[in-house]
N, C-alpha and C positions, 0 to 999 in steps of 0.2 A: 495484704494490701486491699483485698476485696472487702475485708471487715472494716478497714479504715474508711473506704469510700462509702460504705453503707452507713457508718456512723456520721460522717460529714453530711450525707444526704438527709439523714434523720434530723440533724441539727438545723440545716437550712430550711427544711420543711417546717420544723417547729418554729423557727424564727419568723417565717412568712405567715404561717397560720396565726400565731399569737399576735403579730402586728396587725393583721386584718381584724381579728376578733376584738382587740382592745381599742383600736382606733378606726373602726369601720366608717363611722360618720365622717371623719376627717379625710380618710382616704377617698371616699366617694365624692365629697364636696370640693375639697381643695388639696389635692395630693402634693402639688409642688410647694405650696406654702407650708404644708406639714413637714416636708423634707428640709426646707429652709429653716423652719423653727427648731428642728432637731439640732442643727449646728449651733444655734444660740441658746440652747437649753443649758441650764446649770450642770446637768449631768448627761452629756450627749451619748455616753456609752451605756445608758440604762437599758436599752433594748437587749444588748448583748449580755449584760449582767443578768437580767431576768430570764432570758432564754437559757443561759448557762445553768442557773439555779434549777429551772424546770427540768432541763436535760439531766442534771445530776440526780434529781429525785427519780426520774425514769430509769436511770442506770442502776440506782440502788434497788428499786423495785424489781427490775429484771434480774439482778444478781440474787436477790433473796428468793424469788420464784424459781430460779434455776437451781439454787441449793436445795430448796424444798423438794423439787421434782427429782433431783439426784438422790436425795435421802430416801424417798419412797420407792424408787426404782430398784434399790438393792434388796 
């Protein structure tokens, strides 16, 4: 359960950070309009999709690194 909480926290932080990085100017100038525009966007789920893809890359990298470390510890 602790691992799940950690992974959810990583996902949420990644979501927030990527949102701020990609749309910094919009978040600073007109955040409410940006949120409203998200709902009328042709692909409103795109932030979740992109964050999920980034998260999966991170998971794959962590897994590969873990396997390499286990390989050299033996």
